[in-house]
C-alpha positions as CSV (number, residue, x, y, z in Angstrom):
1,M,42.0,-3.2,0.3
2,D,42.2,-3.9,4.0
3,P,39.1,-3.1,6.2
4,T,39.0,0.2,8.0
5,P,37.1,1.2,11.2
6,A,34.3,2.4,8.9
7,H,33.7,-1.2,7.9
8,L,32.9,-2.2,11.4
9,R,31.0,0.7,12.9
10,P,27.2,1.3,12.8
11,T,25.6,3.8,10.4
12,A,22.1,5.0,9.9
13,A,21.5,2.4,7.2
14,L,23.7,-0.3,8.7
15,D,22.4,0.1,12.2
16,S,24.4,-2.7,13.7
17,D,23.8,-1.2,17.2
18,H,20.0,-1.6,16.9
19,P,18.8,-4.1,19.5
20,A,16.9,-6.2,16.9
21,V,20.0,-6.5,14.7
22,V,22.2,-7.3,17.6
23,A,19.8,-10.0,18.8
24,F,19.5,-11.5,15.3
25,A,23.2,-11.6,14.8
26,Q,23.9,-13.1,18.2
27,R,21.1,-15.7,17.8
28,I,22.4,-16.8,14.4
29,G,26.2,-16.5,14.7
30,G,27.1,-15.7,18.2
31,G,30.0,-17.8,19.5
32,L,30.9,-19.2,16.1
33,P,34.2,-18.6,14.3
34,P,34.0,-15.7,11.9
35,K,33.7,-17.8,8.7
36,D,31.1,-20.1,10.2
37,A,29.2,-17.1,11.6
38,A,29.2,-15.4,8.2
39,I,27.9,-18.6,6.5
40,A,25.1,-18.9,9.1
41,L,24.2,-15.3,8.7
42,F,24.1,-15.6,4.9
43,F,21.6,-18.4,4.9
44,A,19.5,-16.8,7.6
45,V,19.2,-13.7,5.6
46,R,18.8,-15.4,2.2
47,D,15.9,-17.6,3.4
48,G,14.6,-15.7,6.4
49,L,13.4,-12.7,4.4
50,R,11.4,-13.4,1.2
51,Y,12.8,-11.5,-1.8
52,T,10.5,-9.1,-3.5
53,P,11.5,-6.4,-6.1
54,W,8.3,-4.5,-5.4
55,R,9.0,-3.0,-1.9
56,V,11.1,0.0,-2.7
57,R,10.7,3.6,-1.4
58,F,12.7,6.7,-2.2
59,E,13.2,8.0,1.3
60,R,16.6,7.6,3.0
61,D,14.9,6.4,6.2
62,A,13.4,3.5,4.3
63,F,16.8,1.9,4.1
64,R,17.8,0.4,7.5
65,A,18.9,-3.1,8.4
66,S,16.7,-3.1,11.4
67,D,13.6,-2.4,9.3
68,A,14.1,-5.7,7.5
69,L,13.7,-7.4,10.8
70,L,10.9,-5.3,12.3
71,R,8.5,-5.1,9.4
72,D,5.7,-7.6,8.7
73,P,7.4,-10.7,7.2
74,A,4.7,-10.9,4.5
75,E,6.1,-7.7,3.0
76,G,9.5,-9.3,2.2
77,G,12.5,-7.2,1.1
78,H,14.5,-6.3,-2.0
79,C,18.1,-7.0,-2.6
80,I,19.3,-3.8,-0.8
81,D,17.2,-4.6,2.3
82,K,18.8,-8.0,2.5
83,A,22.3,-6.7,1.8
84,L,21.9,-4.1,4.6
85,L,20.8,-6.8,7.0
86,L,23.7,-9.2,6.2
87,A,26.3,-6.4,6.4
88,A,25.0,-5.0,9.6
89,S,24.7,-8.4,11.3
90,A,28.3,-9.2,10.4
91,R,29.5,-6.0,12.0
92,V,27.7,-7.0,15.2
93,L,29.9,-10.1,15.4
94,G,33.1,-8.1,14.6
95,I,33.2,-9.2,10.9
96,A,34.1,-6.2,8.6
97,S,31.6,-5.7,5.9
98,R,30.9,-3.4,2.9
99,L,28.2,-2.9,0.4
100,H,28.6,-3.5,-3.3
101,F,26.3,-2.3,-6.1
102,A,26.0,-3.0,-9.8
103,N,23.6,-2.7,-12.7
104,V,22.5,-6.2,-13.7
105,R,20.9,-7.4,-16.9
106,N,18.0,-9.7,-16.1
107,H,17.6,-12.7,-18.5
108,L,15.0,-14.4,-16.4
109,G,12.2,-13.1,-18.6
110,T,10.1,-11.7,-15.7
111,G,7.8,-9.7,-18.0
112,Q,5.8,-8.1,-15.3
113,L,8.8,-6.5,-13.7
114,E,10.3,-5.4,-17.0
115,A,7.0,-3.9,-18.1
116,A,6.8,-1.9,-14.8
117,L,10.4,-0.7,-14.9
118,G,10.6,-0.2,-18.7
119,T,13.8,-2.2,-18.9
120,D,15.3,-5.5,-18.1
121,L,18.1,-3.7,-16.2
122,L,18.1,-4.1,-12.4
123,V,19.8,-0.8,-11.4
124,F,21.9,-0.7,-8.2
125,H,21.5,-4.3,-7.4
126,G,23.0,-4.7,-3.9
127,Y,25.2,-7.4,-2.4
128,V,27.8,-7.6,0.4
129,G,31.6,-8.0,0.9
130,L,32.7,-9.8,4.0
131,Y,36.3,-9.7,5.3
132,L,37.1,-13.4,6.0
133,G,40.4,-15.1,6.2
134,G,42.4,-12.0,5.4
135,R,40.5,-11.0,2.2
136,W,37.2,-9.7,1.0
137,V,34.6,-12.3,-0.1
138,S,31.4,-11.3,-2.0
139,A,28.0,-12.7,-1.1
140,T,24.5,-12.1,-2.4
141,P,21.7,-13.1,0.0
142,A,18.9,-11.7,-2.2
143,F,17.2,-14.7,-3.7
144,N,15.5,-17.1,-1.3
145,R,15.3,-20.8,-1.8
146,E,11.6,-20.8,-2.5
147,L,11.9,-18.2,-5.2
148,C,14.7,-20.0,-6.9
149,A,12.7,-23.2,-6.9
150,R,9.8,-21.4,-8.7
151,L,12.2,-20.0,-11.3
152,G,13.9,-23.3,-11.8
153,V,17.2,-21.9,-10.6
154,P,19.6,-23.5,-8.1
155,P,19.8,-21.4,-4.9
156,L,23.0,-19.5,-4.4
157,G,25.2,-21.0,-1.7
158,F,28.1,-19.5,0.3
159,D,31.1,-21.2,1.8
160,G,32.9,-18.2,3.3
161,Q,35.8,-18.6,0.9
162,S,34.6,-18.2,-2.6
163,D,32.7,-15.2,-4.1
164,A,28.9,-15.9,-4.4
165,V,27.6,-13.0,-6.4
166,F,24.7,-14.6,-8.3
167,Q,23.8,-17.6,-10.5
168,R,25.0,-17.1,-14.1
169,E,23.0,-19.9,-15.6
170,D,19.8,-21.9,-14.8
171,R,19.8,-25.7,-14.6
172,G,19.4,-25.9,-18.4
173,G,22.4,-23.7,-19.1
174,G,20.4,-20.5,-19.9
175,R,21.7,-17.1,-18.9
176,L,20.3,-15.6,-15.8
177,L,22.0,-12.4,-14.7
178,E,25.1,-10.4,-15.9
179,I,26.8,-7.3,-14.5
180,V,26.8,-4.5,-17.0
181,E,28.0,-1.7,-14.8
182,D,29.9,-2.0,-11.5
183,H,29.3,0.8,-9.0
184,G,31.9,-0.3,-6.6
185,H,31.9,-0.9,-2.9
186,Y,31.1,1.3,0.1
187,A,31.3,1.3,3.9
188,D,27.8,2.8,4.0
189,L,24.8,3.1,1.7
190,P,25.6,5.7,-1.1
191,F,22.0,6.9,-1.1
192,E,22.5,9.9,-3.4
193,R,24.3,7.9,-6.0
194,M,21.6,5.2,-5.9
195,I,18.9,7.8,-6.4
196,R,20.8,9.3,-9.3
197,Q,21.1,6.0,-11.0
198,W,17.4,5.4,-10.6
199,E,16.7,8.8,-12.0
200,I,18.7,7.9,-15.1
201,H,17.2,4.5,-15.7
202,Y,13.8,4.7,-14.1
203,P,12.9,8.5,-14.5
204,A,9.1,8.0,-14.4
205,L,9.2,6.1,-11.2
206,V,11.5,8.6,-9.4
207,A,9.4,11.5,-10.7
208,T,6.2,10.2,-9.2
209,G,8.0,8.9,-6.1
210,R,6.2,5.6,-6.5
211,W,7.7,2.2,-7.2
212,P,5.4,-0.2,-9.2
213,K,3.3,-2.7,-7.4
214,P,1.8,-5.7,-9.2
215,K,-1.8,-6.6,-8.7
216,G,-2.3,-8.6,-5.5
217,A,1.2,-7.9,-4.2
218,P,1.5,-7.6,-0.4
219,G,3.0,-4.6,1.4
220,P,2.5,-0.9,1.1
221,S,1.6,0.7,-2.2
222,Q,4.9,2.5,-2.4
223,G,7.0,-0.5,-3.3
């Protein structure tokens, strides 16, 4: 599928026209060839925003690329936050982008998160497709280098040519993550479908409107 104008224009969630997003994209990748710019943006998003699964809210306005840049860095961001920022920043530089979502089985054994969610399924995990060299290439900027080091997992790289969805094994050969349901790709955030999936798999969380927060976690109480 070739890109369409929708893969380049700003949206409410992919606010590539926001001054903070424009400034970020230009600072990281401005003046570089598209592939080099995409690689630079990937690493800037991967390591510049600490990953946290605890900062999730159920309001549409909580999902904006610019918010990832403007919030207190101590709050970090979840996979969708980081996907929005990478996709929007790419559009600033004229690189077509799309969002991709999947339900992912988590084999990392993060008991605290599994207990809070009631499952080891990460529902509507978000990553990005970038149109480079005449084709779509997938990239997941979610897991920052420091987190990977703590988990004993090699950080995910990106060369602008090969898909980089996630690490399938740790350094010892153990399984990490596997896609169990692919929700496809979108030119904009499919907010209603995302909420429906969370209602199916995390009904208690959606019913209360509160995402779990571990003891001592930074950020607002609602994720």
